[in-house]
DOSESE-868982 format. One record per residue: residue number from 1; x, y, z of N, C-alpha, C in turn. Coordinates in nm, 3 decimals, always signed. Layout:
% DOSESE-868982
DOTI num      nX      nY      nZ     caX     caY     caZ      cX      cY      cZ
DOTI NUM       X       Y       Z       X       Y       Z       X       Y       Z
...
//
This chain:
% DOSESE-868982
DOTI num      nX      nY      nZ     caX     caY     caZ      cX      cY      cZ
DOTI   1  +1.685  -2.660  +0.757  +1.785  -2.557  +0.730  +1.917  -2.600  +0.793
DOTI   2  +2.025  -2.582  +0.722  +2.156  -2.615  +0.777  +2.222  -2.488  +0.833
DOTI   3  +2.337  -2.506  +0.896  +2.405  -2.395  +0.963  +2.440  -2.282  +0.866
DOTI   4  +2.492  -2.317  +0.750  +2.532  -2.213  +0.654  +2.412  -2.130  +0.608
DOTI   5  +2.302  -2.196  +0.578  +2.182  -2.123  +0.536  +2.122  -2.041  +0.650
DOTI   6  +2.128  -2.094  +0.771  +2.080  -2.019  +0.888  +2.158  -1.888  +0.900
DOTI   7  +2.289  -1.898  +0.892  +2.374  -1.779  +0.904  +2.347  -1.683  +0.789
DOTI   8  +2.338  -1.734  +0.669  +2.312  -1.648  +0.552  +2.181  -1.573  +0.568
DOTI   9  +2.080  -1.640  +0.621  +1.948  -1.578  +0.636  +1.942  -1.480  +0.752
DOTI  10  +2.006  -1.513  +0.864  +1.984  -1.434  +0.984  +2.098  -1.342  +1.026
DOTI  11  +2.215  -1.354  +0.966  +2.323  -1.261  +0.999  +2.284  -1.116  +0.970
DOTI  12  +2.223  -1.087  +0.856  +2.182  -0.947  +0.833  +2.082  -0.896  +0.938
DOTI  13  +1.992  -0.982  +0.981  +1.895  -0.945  +1.085  +1.968  -0.917  +1.216
DOTI  14  +2.061  -1.006  +1.252  +2.136  -0.988  +1.377  +2.219  -0.860  +1.373
DOTI  15  +2.279  -0.830  +1.258  +2.358  -0.706  +1.246  +2.270  -0.582  +1.259
DOTI  16  +2.151  -0.587  +1.201  +2.059  -0.474  +1.214  +2.021  -0.453  +1.360
DOTI  17  +1.987  -0.560  +1.429  +1.947  -0.549  +1.570  +2.067  -0.510  +1.657
DOTI  18  +2.187  -0.553  +1.620  +2.306  -0.507  +1.691  +2.319  -0.355  +1.678
DOTI  19  +2.295  -0.301  +1.559  +2.307  -0.156  +1.539  +2.203  -0.079  +1.621
DOTI  20  +2.092  -0.142  +1.648  +1.985  -0.079  +1.726  +2.002  -0.096  +1.877
DOTI  21  +2.064  -0.208  +1.917  +2.065  -0.245  +2.060  +2.203  -0.249  +2.123
DOTI  22  +2.308  -0.268  +2.043  +2.442  -0.285  +2.097  +2.475  -0.428  +2.134
DOTI  23  +2.379  -0.519  +2.124  +2.405  -0.660  +2.156  +2.481  -0.722  +2.038
DOTI  24  +2.592  -0.792  +2.064  +2.673  -0.846  +1.955  +2.595  -0.938  +1.861
DOTI  25  +2.602  -0.909  +1.733  +2.528  -0.986  +1.632  +2.565  -1.134  +1.636
DOTI  26  +2.694  -1.163  +1.646  +2.735  -1.304  +1.645  +2.686  -1.378  +1.769
DOTI  27  +2.674  -1.307  +1.880  +2.620  -1.369  +2.002  +2.472  -1.401  +1.982
DOTI  28  +2.397  -1.306  +1.925  +2.255  -1.332  +1.900  +2.238  -1.447  +1.802
DOTI  29  +2.321  -1.449  +1.700  +2.313  -1.554  +1.599  +2.341  -1.691  +1.663
DOTI  30  +2.445  -1.697  +1.745  +2.479  -1.823  +1.812  +2.369  -1.867  +1.906
DOTI  31  +2.315  -1.774  +1.983  +2.212  -1.810  +2.078  +2.085  -1.857  +2.006
DOTI  32  +2.048  -1.789  +1.900  +1.928  -1.832  +1.827  +1.952  -1.966  +1.758
DOTI  33  +2.074  -1.988  +1.709  +2.107  -2.118  +1.648  +2.094  -2.230  +1.749
DOTI  34  +2.145  -2.208  +1.870  +2.136  -2.310  +1.975  +1.991  -2.333  +2.015
DOTI  35  +1.917  -2.226  +2.036  +1.778  -2.237  +2.083  +1.687  -2.304  +1.980
DOTI  36  +1.723  -2.298  +1.852  +1.635  -2.351  +1.747  +1.696  -2.465  +1.666
DOTI  37  +1.810  -2.515  +1.709  +1.880  -2.619  +1.632  +1.901  -2.573  +1.488
DOTI  38  +1.964  -2.456  +1.477  +1.994  -2.396  +1.347  +1.867  -2.372  +1.266
DOTI  39  +1.762  -2.330  +1.335  +1.638  -2.293  +1.267  +1.546  -2.407  +1.233
DOTI  40  +1.579  -2.529  +1.274  +1.495  -2.644  +1.241  +1.381  -2.665  +1.339
DOTI  41  +1.386  -2.597  +1.454  +1.282  -2.615  +1.556  +1.232  -2.479  +1.602
DOTI  42  +1.161  -2.412  +1.513  +1.109  -2.278  +1.542  +0.957  -2.283  +1.543
DOTI  43  +0.896  -2.232  +1.648  +0.752  -2.220  +1.655  +0.719  -2.075  +1.687
DOTI  44  +0.624  -2.020  +1.615  +0.581  -1.883  +1.641  +0.690  -1.780  +1.618
DOTI  45  +0.785  -1.809  +1.528  +0.898  -1.719  +1.503  +0.975  -1.685  +1.631
DOTI  46  +0.974  -1.775  +1.726  +1.048  -1.753  +1.851  +1.186  -1.817  +1.834
DOTI  47  +1.286  -1.734  +1.808  +1.422  -1.782  +1.782  +1.510  -1.783  +1.906
DOTI  48  +1.454  -1.747  +2.023  +1.537  -1.737  +2.143  +1.481  -1.809  +2.264
DOTI  49  +1.375  -1.886  +2.247  +1.319  -1.961  +2.359  +1.261  -1.872  +2.468
DOTI  50  +1.213  -1.755  +2.431  +1.158  -1.661  +2.530  +1.017  -1.705  +2.568
DOTI  51  +0.995  -1.717  +2.697  +0.864  -1.754  +2.748  +0.765  -1.641  +2.724
DOTI  52  +0.638  -1.675  +2.715  +0.534  -1.576  +2.692  +0.397  -1.639  +2.707
DOTI  53  +0.302  -1.590  +2.631  +0.165  -1.639  +2.643  +0.102  -1.667  +2.507
DOTI  54  +0.186  -1.687  +2.405  +0.133  -1.697  +2.269  +0.126  -1.838  +2.212
DOTI  55  +0.228  -1.920  +2.237  +0.240  -2.051  +2.171  +0.272  -2.157  +2.276
DOTI  56  +0.190  -2.260  +2.281  +0.214  -2.371  +2.374  +0.303  -2.473  +2.305
DOTI  57  +0.422  -2.499  +2.364  +0.524  -2.583  +2.300  +0.572  -2.689  +2.398
DOTI  58  +0.593  -2.809  +2.345  +0.655  -2.915  +2.425  +0.805  -2.886  +2.434
DOTI  59  +0.859  -2.896  +2.555  +0.998  -2.860  +2.578  +1.054  -2.942  +2.694
DOTI  60  +1.181  -2.923  +2.719  +1.247  -2.982  +2.835  +1.295  -2.869  +2.923
DOTI  61  +1.266  -2.877  +3.051  +1.311  -2.777  +3.149  +1.389  -2.850  +3.258
DOTI  62  +1.502  -2.794  +3.298  +1.583  -2.848  +3.407  +1.572  -2.750  +3.524
DOTI  63  +1.516  -2.797  +3.635  +1.491  -2.710  +3.749  +1.542  -2.773  +3.878
DOTI  64  +1.548  -2.690  +3.984  +1.592  -2.735  +4.115  +1.480  -2.795  +4.199
DOTI  65  +1.355  -2.777  +4.156  +1.242  -2.819  +4.240  +1.157  -2.925  +4.171
DOTI  66  +1.100  -3.016  +4.252  +1.022  -3.126  +4.196  +0.875  -3.092  +4.172
DOTI  67  +0.833  -2.973  +4.208  +0.690  -2.941  +4.205  +0.658  -2.818  +4.119
DOTI  68  +0.733  -2.799  +4.011  +0.707  -2.686  +3.923  +0.574  -2.708  +3.850
DOTI  69  +0.511  -2.599  +3.812  +0.381  -2.607  +3.746  +0.395  -2.565  +3.599
DOTI  70  +0.343  -2.648  +3.512  +0.338  -2.622  +3.369  +0.198  -2.658  +3.321
DOTI  71  +0.156  -2.607  +3.208  +0.023  -2.642  +3.158  +0.002  -2.792  +3.140
DOTI  72  +0.110  -2.862  +3.101  +0.103  -3.007  +3.087  +0.241  -3.065  +3.116
DOTI  73  +0.245  -3.169  +3.200  +0.370  -3.237  +3.233  +0.358  -3.382  +3.191
DOTI  74  +0.453  -3.428  +3.109  +0.454  -3.567  +3.063  +0.536  -3.655  +3.156
DOTI  75  +0.647  -3.600  +3.206  +0.730  -3.676  +3.300  +0.823  -3.582  +3.375
DOTI  76  +0.868  -3.629  +3.492  +0.968  -3.558  +3.571  +1.071  -3.661  +3.613
DOTI  77  +1.197  -3.631  +3.581  +1.306  -3.724  +3.612  +1.403  -3.657  +3.708
DOTI  78  +1.426  -3.719  +3.822  +1.521  -3.669  +3.921  +1.660  -3.720  +3.886
DOTI  79  +1.760  -3.631  +3.896  +1.898  -3.672  +3.868  +1.994  -3.580  +3.941
DOTI  80  +2.120  -3.616  +3.941  +2.227  -3.534  +3.999  +2.307  -3.472  +3.884
DOTI  81  +2.335  -3.342  +3.895  +2.417  -3.278  +3.792  +2.565  -3.307  +3.817
DOTI  82  +2.652  -3.250  +3.737  +2.796  -3.277  +3.747  +2.854  -3.237  +3.882
DOTI  83  +2.786  -3.144  +3.952  +2.832  -3.101  +4.084  +2.764  -3.177  +4.197
DOTI  84  +2.686  -3.278  +4.164  +2.618  -3.357  +4.265  +2.489  -3.296  +4.318
DOTI  85  +2.445  -3.188  +4.258  +2.323  -3.121  +4.302  +2.200  -3.188  +4.240
DOTI  86  +2.097  -3.210  +4.320  +1.974  -3.271  +4.271  +1.901  -3.175  +4.178
DOTI  87  +1.863  -3.228  +4.062  +1.789  -3.151  +3.962  +1.670  -3.235  +3.915
DOTI  88  +1.579  -3.166  +3.848  +1.460  -3.232  +3.795  +1.443  -3.195  +3.648
DOTI  89  +1.434  -3.296  +3.564  +1.417  -3.276  +3.421  +1.269  -3.297  +3.388
DOTI  90  +1.206  -3.190  +3.344  +1.064  -3.192  +3.307  +1.049  -3.205  +3.156
DOTI  91  +0.971  -3.301  +3.115  +0.923  -3.309  +2.978  +0.782  -3.252  +2.985
DOTI  92  +0.762  -3.135  +2.927  +0.637  -3.063  +2.953  +0.599  -2.972  +2.837
DOTI  93  +0.480  -2.917  +2.847  +0.438  -2.810  +2.757  +0.430  -2.682  +2.840
DOTI  94  +0.481  -2.574  +2.781  +0.471  -2.444  +2.846  +0.455  -2.337  +2.739
DOTI  95  +0.421  -2.218  +2.784  +0.391  -2.108  +2.693  +0.517  -2.029  +2.656
DOTI  96  +0.525  -1.997  +2.529  +0.635  -1.917  +2.476  +0.580  -1.796  +2.402
DOTI  97  +0.665  -1.696  +2.387  +0.628  -1.577  +2.311  +0.619  -1.614  +2.163
DOTI  98  +0.534  -1.545  +2.092  +0.524  -1.560  +1.948  +0.551  -1.426  +1.882
DOTI  99  +0.607  -1.429  +1.764  +0.643  -1.307  +1.692  +0.593  -1.316  +1.549
DOTI 100  +0.559  -1.202  +1.490  +0.507  -1.198  +1.354  +0.614  -1.237  +1.252
DOTI 101  +0.738  -1.196  +1.276  +0.847  -1.221  +1.182  +0.975  -1.253  +1.259
DOTI 102  +1.076  -1.309  +1.193  +1.204  -1.331  +1.259  +1.267  -1.201  +1.311
DOTI 103  +1.258  -1.094  +1.234  +1.317  -0.969  +1.282  +1.247  -0.920  +1.409
DOTI 104  +1.116  -0.943  +1.418  +1.045  -0.910  +1.542  +1.098  -0.993  +1.659
DOTI 105  +1.134  -1.118  +1.631  +1.190  -1.204  +1.735  +1.326  -1.153  +1.782
DOTI 106  +1.412  -1.113  +1.690  +1.543  -1.060  +1.727  +1.527  -0.930  +1.806
DOTI 107  +1.438  -0.845  +1.761  +1.412  -0.720  +1.834  +1.348  -0.749  +1.970
DOTI 108  +1.258  -0.845  +1.973  +1.197  -0.884  +2.099  +1.299  -0.936  +2.199
DOTI 109  +1.395  -1.013  +2.148  +1.504  -1.062  +2.232  +1.584  -0.944  +2.289
DOTI 110  +1.621  -0.851  +2.202  +1.699  -0.735  +2.248  +1.621  -0.656  +2.353
DOTI 111  +1.493  -0.637  +2.331  +1.411  -0.566  +2.429  +1.402  -0.642  +2.560
DOTI 112  +1.388  -0.774  +2.551  +1.382  -0.859  +2.670  +1.511  -0.845  +2.752
DOTI 113  +1.625  -0.855  +2.685  +1.754  -0.846  +2.754  +1.772  -0.708  +2.815
DOTI 114  +1.743  -0.604  +2.738  +1.767  -0.467  +2.785  +1.671  -0.425  +2.896
DOTI 115  +1.554  -0.486  +2.903  +1.456  -0.447  +3.005  +1.464  -0.530  +3.131
DOTI 116  +1.550  -0.631  +3.132  +1.561  -0.720  +3.247  +1.691  -0.692  +3.322
DOTI 117  +1.681  -0.642  +3.446  +1.801  -0.602  +3.521  +1.904  -0.713  +3.541
DOTI 118  +1.861  -0.837  +3.540  +1.959  -0.944  +3.563  +2.060  -0.957  +3.450
DOTI 119  +2.033  -0.896  +3.334  +2.125  -0.901  +3.221  +2.210  -0.775  +3.206
DOTI 120  +2.207  -0.689  +3.305  +2.283  -0.563  +3.299  +2.431  -0.588  +3.274
DOTI 121  +2.489  -0.685  +3.343  +2.631  -0.716  +3.326  +2.660  -0.765  +3.184
DOTI 122  +2.570  -0.843  +3.128  +2.589  -0.892  +2.991  +2.597  -0.775  +2.893
DOTI 123  +2.514  -0.677  +2.913  +2.511  -0.562  +2.822  +2.637  -0.477  +2.830
DOTI 124  +2.717  -0.497  +2.933  +2.842  -0.423  +2.948  +2.960  -0.493  +2.881
DOTI 125  +2.938  -0.613  +2.830  +3.046  -0.691  +2.770  +3.072  -0.644  +2.628
DOTI 126  +3.196  -0.656  +2.585  +3.234  -0.604  +2.453  +3.266  -0.712  +2.350
DOTI 127  +3.264  -0.838  +2.391  +3.287  -0.946  +2.295  +3.168  -1.042  +2.299
DOTI 128  +3.143  -1.112  +2.190  +3.034  -1.210  +2.191  +3.055  -1.318  +2.297
DOTI 129  +3.181  -1.361  +2.317  +3.209  -1.465  +2.417  +3.169  -1.419  +2.556
DOTI 130  +3.215  -1.300  +2.595  +3.185  -1.249  +2.730  +3.036  -1.222  +2.748
DOTI 131  +2.973  -1.172  +2.643  +2.829  -1.149  +2.648  +2.755  -1.281  +2.675
DOTI 132  +2.788  -1.386  +2.600  +2.720  -1.515  +2.618  +2.750  -1.577  +2.753
DOTI 133  +2.871  -1.562  +2.801  +2.904  -1.611  +2.936  +2.819  -1.540  +3.041
DOTI 134  +2.801  -1.409  +3.026  +2.723  -1.331  +3.122  +2.574  -1.366  +3.113
DOTI 135  +2.524  -1.388  +2.994  +2.384  -1.428  +2.976  +2.359  -1.561  +3.048
DOTI 136  +2.451  -1.653  +3.027  +2.439  -1.784  +3.091  +2.446  -1.773  +3.243
DOTI 137  +2.542  -1.696  +3.293  +2.558  -1.679  +3.437  +2.435  -1.615  +3.500
DOTI 138  +2.366  -1.533  +3.424  +2.245  -1.466  +3.475  +2.124  -1.558  +3.474
DOTI 139  +2.140  -1.679  +3.421  +2.031  -1.777  +3.424  +1.935  -1.771  +3.307
DOTI 140  +1.986  -1.737  +3.189  +1.898  -1.726  +3.073  +1.820  -1.855  +3.045
DOTI 141  +1.887  -1.968  +3.054  +1.822  -2.096  +3.021  +1.846  -2.199  +3.129
DOTI 142  +1.760  -2.302  +3.130  +1.772  -2.405  +3.232  +1.856  -2.524  +3.188
DOTI 143  +1.895  -2.527  +3.061  +1.968  -2.642  +3.008  +2.102  -2.664  +3.076
DOTI 144  +2.139  -2.791  +3.086  +2.270  -2.825  +3.142  +2.378  -2.782  +3.044
DOTI 145  +2.489  -2.734  +3.096  +2.604  -2.693  +3.014  +2.567  -2.587  +2.911
DOTI 146  +2.472  -2.500  +2.945  +2.424  -2.400  +2.850  +2.538  -2.308  +2.805
DOTI 147  +2.621  -2.265  +2.899  +2.731  -2.175  +2.863  +2.824  -2.239  +2.761
DOTI 148  +2.867  -2.361  +2.787  +2.959  -2.426  +2.695  +2.894  -2.452  +2.560
DOTI 149  +2.767  -2.486  +2.562  +2.695  -2.507  +2.435  +2.690  -2.378  +2.354
DOTI 150  +2.661  -2.266  +2.421  +2.661  -2.136  +2.353  +2.797  -2.106  +2.291
DOTI 151  +2.901  -2.126  +2.369  +3.036  -2.094  +2.320  +3.076  -2.185  +2.204
DOTI 152  +3.036  -2.311  +2.209  +3.066  -2.403  +2.100  +2.995  -2.360  +1.971
DOTI 153  +2.869  -2.321  +1.983  +2.794  -2.275  +1.865  +2.854  -2.144  +1.814
DOTI 154  +2.894  -2.057  +1.906  +2.957  -1.931  +1.865  +3.082  -1.958  +1.781
DOTI 155  +3.164  -2.051  +1.823  +3.285  -2.087  +1.746  +3.247  -2.134  +1.607
DOTI 156  +3.143  -2.213  +1.597  +3.097  -2.261  +1.467  +3.049  -2.145  +1.380
DOTI 157  +2.977  -2.052  +1.439  +2.931  -1.932  +1.366  +3.051  -1.851  +1.319
DOTI 158  +3.145  -1.826  +1.409  +3.261  -1.745  +1.375  +3.342  -1.806  +1.261
DOTI 159  +3.359  -1.937  +1.259  +3.431  -2.004  +1.150  +3.360  -1.983  +1.016
DOTI 160  +3.228  -1.983  +1.021  +3.150  -1.974  +0.896  +3.142  -1.833  +0.841
DOTI 161  +3.158  -1.731  +0.925  +3.145  -1.592  +0.877  +3.279  -1.529  +0.843
DOTI 162  +3.387  -1.598  +0.866  +3.520  -1.542  +0.835  +3.541  -1.530  +0.686
//
């Protein structure tokens, strides 16, 4: 699936969930696009990379500790981030949530965000940009440069929906 088809397919879903949750549709669309490489890497209808107990998936995790536990670890690489802080890149398998349909995934994401106190500030934001910045600051994902990646994808989404 390419970016245009991803947006065509999931913008109506994101708008519906925005009307139910108040979370900006374009922010959800951008985040799901980033998490799934525009829908090309989706397992168990999980469009947001939410951890759970349904689907075991190979992934990359960037953590501060060298002794994290995952169901299966293929490798751990120690490195320094842009700020000189020691990090560990895990190539591993871990459990993710599974959903019956994409709309269940978008609703599941909204429920996850709304039920987790660390995202309270994000829910107070009124623009997709500020929402995504707050999600990133709250530690949504372990990826390096997650905030900038989200904002870059958001710009791409915004250009396509104009």
